[in-house]
C-alpha positions in Angstrom: 72.1 -66.5 -73.5 75.4 -65.2 -72.3 75.9 -64.4 -68.7 77.7 -61.1 -67.9 79.1 -59.9 -64.6 80.2 -56.3 -64.1 82.1 -55.1 -61.0 83.4 -51.7 -60.1 83.7 -48.9 -57.6 81.4 -46.0 -57.0 81.6 -42.7 -55.1 78.7 -43.7 -52.8 76.9 -47.0 -53.0 73.6 -45.8 -51.6 73.5 -42.9 -54.0 74.6 -45.2 -56.8 71.7 -47.5 -56.2 69.1 -44.7 -56.2 70.5 -43.3 -59.5 70.9 -46.8 -61.0 67.2 -47.6 -60.3 66.2 -44.4 -62.0 67.6 -45.6 -65.3 64.9 -48.3 -65.8 63.6 -46.7 -69.0 67.0 -46.2 -70.5 68.0 -49.8 -69.7 64.8 -51.1 -71.3 65.4 -49.1 -74.5 69.1 -50.1 -74.8 69.1 -53.7 -73.4 65.7 -55.2 -74.3 66.7 -55.6 -77.9 69.6 -57.8 -76.9 67.5 -60.0 -74.6 68.2 -58.4 -71.3 65.2 -57.8 -69.2 66.6 -57.9 -65.6 69.8 -56.9 -63.9 70.7 -58.6 -60.6 72.9 -56.4 -58.5 74.3 -55.8 -55.1 76.5 -53.2 -53.4 79.1 -53.4 -50.6 79.9 -51.2 -47.6 83.1 -50.2 -49.3 81.3 -48.6 -52.3 81.5 -51.4 -54.8 78.8 -52.8 -57.0 78.3 -56.1 -58.8 75.9 -56.6 -61.7 74.8 -59.9 -63.3 72.7 -60.1 -66.4 72.0 -62.3 -69.4 72.2 -61.1 -73.0 71.6 -62.7 -76.4 74.4 -60.7 -78.1 77.6 -60.2 -76.2 79.1 -57.9 -78.9 76.1 -55.6 -78.8 76.3 -55.5 -75.0 79.9 -54.4 -75.1 79.0 -51.8 -77.7 76.4 -50.3 -75.3 79.1 -49.6 -72.7 80.6 -47.0 -75.0 77.3 -45.4 -75.9 76.9 -41.8 -74.8 73.7 -42.7 -72.9 75.4 -45.3 -70.7 78.5 -43.2 -70.2 76.3 -40.3 -69.0 74.3 -42.7 -66.7 77.5 -44.0 -65.2 78.8 -40.5 -64.6 75.6 -39.5 -63.0 75.7 -42.5 -60.8 79.2 -41.8 -59.6 80.8 -44.9 -61.2 84.6 -44.8 -61.2 84.9 -46.0 -64.8 88.5 -46.8 -64.5 87.6 -49.5 -61.9 84.9 -51.2 -64.0 85.6 -54.8 -65.1 83.3 -56.9 -67.2 83.4 -60.7 -67.4 81.5 -63.1 -69.7 80.9 -66.3 -67.8 81.8 -69.0 -70.4 82.3 -72.0 -68.2 80.0 -74.0 -66.0 80.4 -76.7 -63.3 77.4 -78.9 -62.8 77.1 -81.1 -59.7 
């Protein structure tokens, strides 16, 4: 499983969270086939969000970001798409 982190800015973090949670069925439909069954997230007081998830197919995950459904969900949620950054965590430090 690949670990993915997404960060970005939103218009209003509290409103974003309410809208984000309302997309559970959409996320299940789109992300379950690529092994994602949970999204860990947080927001900040300065209207930023951070998501962490694990997927079995990184290319398929990136393809979902350009889907009409996800674009519409992000617009509804007040995501400032130009601020969104996605990282694949490829390295690990054990101790």
